[in-house]
Every structure is written in C-alpha cells, then in structure tokens.
DRENROVEX-664265 format. One record per residue: residue in three letters; x, y, z of N, C-alpha, C in turn. Coordinates in steps of 0.02 Angstrom, whole numbers, padded with zeros to 5 digits, always signed. Layout:
BEGIN
alaXYZXYZXYZ ...
% end
This chain:
BEGIN
unk-02244-04944+01575-02173-04936+01557-02162-04888+01502 unk-02126-04834+01514-02115-04784+01463-02053-04799+01421 unk-02055-04777+01360-01998-04785+01316-01950-04725+01327 unk-01909-04730+01377-01864-04676+01394-01799-04677+01353 unk-01785-04625+01318-01723-04622+01277-01670-04577+01307 unk-01691-04530+01349-01645-04481+01378-01656-04475+01452 unk-01602-04477+01490-01606-04467+01563-01571-04399+01576 unk-01604-04355+01610-01575-04290+01629-01569-04293+01705 unk-01507-04298+01729-01495-04312+01801-01457-04253+01833 unk-01485-04230+01888-01451-04179+01926-01386-04206+01954 unk-01341-04160+01974-01277-04184+01999-01274-04190+02075 unk-01259-04136+02112-01248-04142+02184-01313-04170+02219 unk-01303-04222+02257-01358-04251+02295-01397-04302+02255 unk-01386-04306+02189-01423-04354+02147-01374-04406+02118 unk-01322-04382+02086-01270-04428+02059-01205-04421+02098 unk-01194-04363+02128-01131-04347+02161-01141-04333+02235 unk-01100-04364+02278-01102-04352+02350-01046-04302+02366 unk-01067-04240+02381-01018-04191+02402-01035-04163+02472 unk-01073-04204+02509-01085-04190+02580-01117-04120+02592 unk-01161-04099+02544-01195-04034+02552-01148-03975+02560 unk-01088-03982+02533-01038-03930+02545-01059-03865+02512 unk-01098-03869+02457-01122-03808+02424-01165-03766+02468 unk-01212-03802+02502-01260-03765+02543-01229-03745+02611 unk-01182-03783+02633-01145-03763+02693-01105-03700+02681 unk-01073-03698+02621-01032-03640+02600-01078-03582+02589 unk-01135-03591+02558-01180-03536+02544-01207-03507+02611 unk-01221-03550+02658-01245-03527+02725-01193-03482+02757 unk-01129-03506+02753-01072-03470+02782-01064-03400+02748 unk-01069-03400+02683-01059-03337+02644-01114-03287+02662 unk-01174-03310+02670-01232-03266+02687-01221-03239+02759 unk-01201-03282+02806-01194-03262+02875-01132-03217+02884 unk-01084-03223+02842-01025-03177+02847-01044-03107+02825 unk-01101-03101+02791-01126-03036+02769-01172-03004+02821 unk-01173-03034+02882-01212-03003+02934-01281-03033+02947 unk-01295-03088+02912-01361-03119+02922-01355-03179+02967 unk-01411-03205+02988-01410-03267+03028-01458-03316+02999 unk-01434-03363+02958-01475-03414+02931-01448-03482+02948 unk-01493-03531+02952-01470-03598+02967-01467-03639+02902 unk-01428-03692+02903-01420-03737+02845-01489-03764+02822 unk-01530-03782+02872-01595-03811+02855-01636-03766+02812 unk-01636-03699+02828-01674-03650+02788-01644-03644+02717 unk-01577-03647+02714-01543-03640+02650-01561-03698+02605 unk-01563-03758+02635-01581-03819+02595-01653-03814+02569 unk-01697-03790+02610-01768-03784+02589-01777-03734+02533 unk-01744-03677+02542-01754-03621+02493-01711-03628+02429 unk-01650-03651+02438-01601-03644+02383-01587-03705+02343 unk-01608-03765+02367-01589-03826+02334-01609-03828+02261 unk-01560-03844+02220-01572-03852+02148-01572-03788+02105 unk-01572-03729+02138-01575-03667+02100-01506-03645+02078 unk-01503-03604+02025-01442-03569+02006-01424-03528+02068 unk-01359-03523+02085-01343-03501+02151-01352-03425+02163 unk-01343-03382+02114-01356-03311+02125-01430-03301+02136 unk-01470-03336+02099-01542-03333+02106-01564-03360+02175 unk-01529-03413+02196-01543-03444+02261-01531-03394+02318 unk-01474-03359+02313-01455-03310+02364-01506-03254+02369 unk-01527-03232+02308-01578-03177+02303-01642-03199+02334 unk-01664-03261+02321-01726-03287+02350-01722-03293+02426 unk-01665-03315+02449-01654-03321+02520-01658-03254+02556 unk-01625-03203+02525-01627-03137+02555-01696-03108+02559 unk-01737-03122+02505-01807-03100+02506-01844-03132+02564 unk-01831-03196+02575-01866-03233+02626-01850-03210+02695 unk-01788-03188+02707-01767-03167+02773-01768-03091+02780 unk-01803-03059+02733-01808-02984+02735-01737-02952+02732 unk-01693-02984+02694-01626-02955+02687-01627-02907+02629 unk-01570-02876+02619-01564-02827+02566-01542-02865+02502 unk-01587-02866+02451-01571-02905+02390-01510-02879+02354 unk-01493-02817+02367-01434-02789+02333-01369-02823+02359 unk-01373-02855+02417-01314-02890+02444-01299-02954+02406 unk-01347-02976+02365-01340-03043+02334-01277-03050+02291 unk-01260-02999+02253-01201-03006+02207-01137-03015+02250 unk-01131-02974+02301-01068-02981+02344-01065-03047+02380 unk-01122-03070+02404-01124-03136+02438-01108-03192+02388 unk-01134-03185+02327-01121-03235+02276-01048-03239+02261 unk-01017-03182+02258-00943-03179+02244-00904-03214+02298 unk-00921-03196+02359-00890-03226+02419-00900-03302+02419 unk-00962-03323+02403-00980-03394+02401-00940-03431+02348 unk-00936-03401+02289-00900-03432+02232-00826-03447+02249 unk-00796-03397+02279-00725-03404+02299-00716-03458+02351 unk-00759-03457+02402-00757-03508+02456-00768-03577+02429 unk-00815-03584+02381-00834-03650+02356-00776-03679+02316 unk-00743-03637+02279-00685-03659+02240-00632-03688+02286 unk-00620-03651+02341-00571-03675+02391-00595-03741+02425 unk-00658-03740+02441-00687-03803+02475-00679-03863+02430 unk-00692-03855+02365-00688-03911+02318-00619-03935+02307 unk-00570-03889+02313-00500-03911+02304-00484-03966+02353 unk-00510-03962+02414-00491-04009+02466-00541-04062+02478 unk-00598-04059+02445-00653-04104+02461-00645-04172+02427 unk-00661-04225+02465-00663-04291+02436-00736-04299+02405 unk-00738-04307+02340-00804-04312+02306-00813-04384+02285 unk-00872-04412+02300-00884-04482+02280-00950-04485+02241 unk-00960-04537+02202-01026-04547+02173-01075-04569+02226 unk-01138-04552+02222-01189-04580+02265-01186-04656+02253 unk-01197-04695+02307-01195-04769+02300-01232-04794+02240 unk-01198-04836+02200-01229-04870+02144-01236-04830+02082 unk-01217-04765+02084-01228-04721+02027-01184-04736+01967 unk-01121-04749+01980-01076-04759+01924-01098-04822+01881 unk-01115-04875+01918-01144-04936+01885-01204-04920+01845 unk-01248-04880+01877-01314-04861+01846-01299-04825+01779 unk-01253-04776+01781-01238-04737+01721-01211-04782+01664 unk-01166-04827+01684-01137-04871+01634-01191-04919+01603 unk-01236-04942+01648-01290-04985+01623-01338-04947+01574 unk-01351-04886+01592-01396-04844+01548-01362-04833+01480 unk-01297-04818+01482-01259-04811+01421-01260-04874+01380 unk-01253-04929+01414-01252-04996+01379-01319-05010+01346 unk-01373-04981+01373-01441-04990+01347-01455-04937+01291 unk-01401-04898+01276-01405-04846+01222-01451-04790+01238 unk-01459-04776+01305-01496-04718+01325-01444-04659+01331 unk-01470-04600+01316-01428-04541+01322-01432-04517+01394 unk-01375-04500+01423-01372-04474+01493-01343-04405+01493 unk-01385-04356+01517-01360-04287+01523-01357-04270+01598 unk-01303-04243+01619-01297-04215+01688-01314-04143+01683 unk-01361-04121+01726-01378-04050+01726-01372-04023+01798 unk-01359-03958+01802-01345-03930+01867-01356-03855+01870 unk-01371-03828+01928-01377-03756+01939-01310-03724+01951 unk-01257-03764+01950-01188-03739+01960-01165-03705+01893 unk-01109-03672+01902-01074-03645+01841-01038-03705+01809 unk-01019-03698+01749-00984-03750+01710-00917-03767+01748 unk-00884-03714+01772-00818-03724+01802-00822-03771+01864 unk-00872-03759+01906-00882-03798+01966-00904-03869+01948 unk-00949-03876+01901-00972-03943+01880-00915-03984+01852 unk-00874-03951+01813-00818-03988+01782-00768-04009+01836 unk-00760-03967+01886-00714-03984+01941-00739-04046+01977 unk-00804-04054+01986-00831-04115+02016-00818-04176+01973 unk-00831-04168+01909-00823-04224+01860-00749-04246+01857 unk-00704-04199+01860-00632-04213+01859-00614-04255+01923 unk-00641-04236+01979-00627-04270+02041-00653-04342+02039 unk-00711-04349+02008-00742-04417+02002-00711-04458+01947 unk-00673-04424+01905-00643-04455+01843-00699-04486+01799 unk-00755-04447+01794-00808-04468+01748-00795-04434+01681 unk-00801-04475+01629-00782-04453+01562-00845-04447+01518 unk-00849-04394+01478-00901-04389+01425-00895-04448+01377 unk-00952-04473+01357-00957-04532+01311-00943-04599+01345 unk-00919-04596+01407-00911-04660+01445-00965-04663+01501 unk-00964-04613+01543-01011-04609+01598-01076-04572+01582 unk-01067-04519+01536-01124-04476+01519-01112-04449+01448 unk-01164-04421+01419-01158-04397+01350-01151-04322+01346 unk-01173-04286+01397-01167-04213+01394-01176-04185+01463 unk-01143-04126+01473-01152-04088+01537-01187-04023+01517 unk-01242-04006+01552-01275-03943+01540-01280-03906+01607 unk-01252-03844+01609-01252-03808+01671-01293-03743+01667 unk-01300-03709+01722-01334-03644+01723-01302-03595+01675 unk-01237-03605+01657-01202-03560+01611-01230-03566+01539 unk-01262-03623+01524-01283-03636+01455-01352-03609+01437 unk-01385-03582+01486-01455-03560+01474-01467-03491+01504 unk-01521-03459+01478-01535-03392+01503-01582-03394+01561 unk-01621-03447+01569-01666-03454+01626-01650-03519+01662 unk-01639-03515+01727-01621-03576+01764-01684-03610+01790 unk-01674-03667+01823-01732-03705+01852-01777-03659+01896 unk-01841-03670+01896-01878-03727+01867-01895-03720+01792 unk-01866-03670+01759-01878-03663+01685-01852-03729+01654 unk-01887-03752+01600-01865-03814+01568-01809-03806+01517 unk-01777-03748+01520-01726-03732+01466-01670-03783+01461 unk-01644-03806+01519-01588-03855+01518-01612-03921+01487 unk-01672-03941+01505-01698-04006+01475-01713-03996+01402 unk-01740-03939+01383-01753-03927+01310-01687-03928+01272 unk-01632-03901+01300-01568-03899+01268-01540-03971+01260 unk-01551-04012+01313-01529-04083+01311-01565-04119+01254 unk-01630-04108+01249-01670-04142+01197-01644-04121+01127 unk-01633-04055+01122-01609-04029+01057-01543-04061+01036 unk-01497-04065+01087-01432-04095+01073-01434-04165+01043 unk-01484-04203+01067-01488-04273+01045-01549-04285+01000 unk-01578-04231+00974-01631-04236+00927-01691-04278+00952 unk-01707-04268+01015-01766-04301+01045-01823-04251+01046 unk-01875-04266+01009-01928-04217+00997-01985-04224+01047 unk-01991-04283+01076-02049-04294+01122-02026-04296+01195 unk-02050-04249+01235-02027-04248+01305-02047-04311+01345 unk-02100-04347+01318-02122-04407+01352-02066-04460+01354 unk-02014-04451+01311-01961-04500+01308-01902-04479+01356 unk-01916-04429+01398-01863-04403+01444-01879-04418+01515 unk-01831-04441+01554-01837-04448+01625-01795-04393+01658 unk-01823-04357+01705-01786-04308+01741-01783-04329+01814 unk-01722-04329+01843-01715-04348+01914-01675-04297+01951 unk-01692-04287+02016-01657-04239+02058-01679-04248+02130 unk-01640-04211+02173-01649-04217+02248-01686-04160+02276 unk-01717-04116+02234-01751-04056+02258-01816-04046+02222 unk-01860-04011+02253-01926-03994+02224-01917-03959+02157 unk-01868-03915+02152-01857-03874+02092-01837-03920+02034 unk-01802-03976+02049-01786-04026+01995-01850-04056+01965 unk-01897-04072+02009-01959-04105+01987-02001-04056+01949 unk-02003-03994+01973-02039-03940+01938-02012-03930+01868 unk-01945-03932+01863-01909-03924+01799-01931-03979+01752 unk-01935-04040+01776-01957-04096+01736-02027-04092+01714 unk-02073-04070+01759-02142-04063+01742-02153-04008+01693 unk-02115-03951+01702-02119-03893+01656-02098-03912+01585 unk-02053-03962+01579-02030-03985+01515-02075-04039+01485 unk-02123-04062+01524-02169-04115+01502-02138-04184+01502 unk-02088-04194+01544-02052-04260+01543-02100-04318+01558 unk-02084-04372+01525-02125-04436+01536-02119-04462+01606 unk-02063-04451+01638-02054-04476+01707-02015-04425+01745 unk-02037-04412+01807-02000-04371+01854-01984-04413+01915 unk-01921-04413+01936-01898-04456+01992-01863-04412+02042 unk-01886-04419+02105-01853-04383+02159-01810-04435+02196 unk-01753-04412+02223-01709-04455+02260-01698-04425+02332 unk-01687-04471+02380-01681-04450+02450-01606-04447+02471 unk-01561-04447+02422-01489-04449+02434-01458-04380+02442 unk-01501-04328+02437-01472-04260+02435-01504-04209+02482 unk-01523-04152+02454-01539-04095+02496-01606-04098+02532 unk-01658-04128+02502-01725-04122+02530-01754-04191+02550 unk-01799-04189+02602-01824-04252+02626-01890-04271+02590 unk-01915-04330+02608-01977-04359+02573-02034-04308+02580 unk-02045-04280+02639-02103-04237+02649-02100-04177+02600 unk-02040-04146+02593-02033-04091+02548-02042-04113+02476 unk-02013-04169+02457-02014-04193+02389-02083-04214+02367 unk-02123-04243+02414-02191-04266+02396-02235-04208+02372 unk-02219-04147+02396-02261-04090+02376-02257-04077+02303 unk-02201-04097+02272-02191-04085+02201-02225-04140+02156 unk-02248-04193+02189-02283-04248+02157-02242-04280+02102 unk-02180-04306+02117-02145-04343+02066-02179-04409+02054 unk-02162-04440+01995-02190-04506+01981-02162-04558+02030 unk-02100-04549+02049-02069-04599+02094-02023-04560+02144 unk-02018-04589+02204-01967-04566+02250-01924-04625+02270 unk-01859-04623+02255-01813-04676+02273-01761-04653+02321 unk-01730-04702+02355-01674-04685+02400-01616-04656+02360 unk-01600-04691+02305-01545-04668+02261-01565-04678+02188 unk-01531-04645+02145-01549-04648+02072-01540-04718+02043 unk-01495-04758+02070-01486-04827+02043-01549-04869+02049 unk-01594-04851+02096-01657-04889+02101-01702-04877+02040 unk-01689-04828+02003-01729-04812+01942-01720-04864+01888 unk-01668-04905+01896-01655-04958+01847-01717-05004+01840 unk-01749-05014+01898-01811-05058+01899-01866-05033+01853 unk-01871-04965+01842-01926-04939+01800-01902-04928+01727 unk-01840-04945+01715-01814-04933+01647-01798-04999+01613 
% end
C-alpha cells in the first residue's frame, strides 16, 4: 500500500464520458483533408496526445503530408467546439463519488489533459465540476512546453502542491501515453482504465500497475 498524496487523472475516457467525440471529430477533420483513416487507427495512434502532435503523428503513419497538420488541427478545433456545444457530457460511472471521497481523505486531485484549456474548461462547465470541491487543479497541454508522454504536466502538479516525491503520486488514464507519462514522472502507481480510448491488450503493453474498468475501482488500492 503506497502513501499516495496526489492523484493526477486524465479527463476524456478516464473521468469524463464524452463518447469519443474528440477522436471521431479528429477522424472527420483528417478525412475532409483528402485522407482515409478509420476511427480505430486514430484511437491507437492519437489517444492521450496533445492534438496537433497527434495529427502530425497520424499523418506520418499514413504517409501523409505533415505540413497539412496545422490546417487539419484548425478544422478539428472548430468542429470540436461545435460538437461540444451540443454534446451531453457525463462523468464516467462512479467518478464523481470517487473524486469527493478522495478529497474527503485530503488527497490532492489534479485533472490533466492533452486538450487546450478552453476545451477542458468547457467539459468541466458541462459537468458542473468545481475547483476545490471535485478537484484541486486543472493542468492542460496549454500549461506546458512538452506534452505527454513527457512528465511535465505531472511535475507541474507536484510543484503546485509542494509534493517532492513522485512515489506519492498516482497517475491514471485510458491510453498507453498516460501510463508512459506516469512512468516517466516516476509515479508510485500507474493505473490504466478500460472506460475510454484503448482496450486491455493495448494498455497491457505499457505495463501499468493496475488495470481497472473505471477509475472508481482505484478506491480499493487507496
């Protein structure tokens, strides 16, 4: 049993259920630029990454023109904003309770994401999750110079709450890149969840300490 003081939790697919709308929108934006990719490939390649970087990686993989990335990203960002206006966003089952229990145990909870601050905040507004009630801080791709799997977002979370030992940090997410981020930061626990973008077979490759159906099951190890 680790003495975990800080939980760094991914958003879409880990704490927030937005029906993979990000990756569906990203697939559409890429294909509107004259490519043909399937959602499955987008989920494997792009899950958890900062989205401009994700599009660039995807184009590399399909022998596309990497110079198209900026235009596709712009198209994607506009589409996603529209999609989120109309989307019903819900917490992953059991998550809201889990967050409140962790806060009651005086653990710090940081939500982190490869999204921009604007998109992340839009999700939180829809959920009506409030800082200091459901979570202690939001850290997005906008806050760091290097996105996942760099540990920069986790390092920033530790710095915010003056946690000096990464062994006291749990990192959870629904993608391989989340687990790599946690391992790169030296986190005491890495937890993969099956509620989002990637399946058990994909997640096992990253060798997380635990794989749960949803993040609320992590209560048992805390």
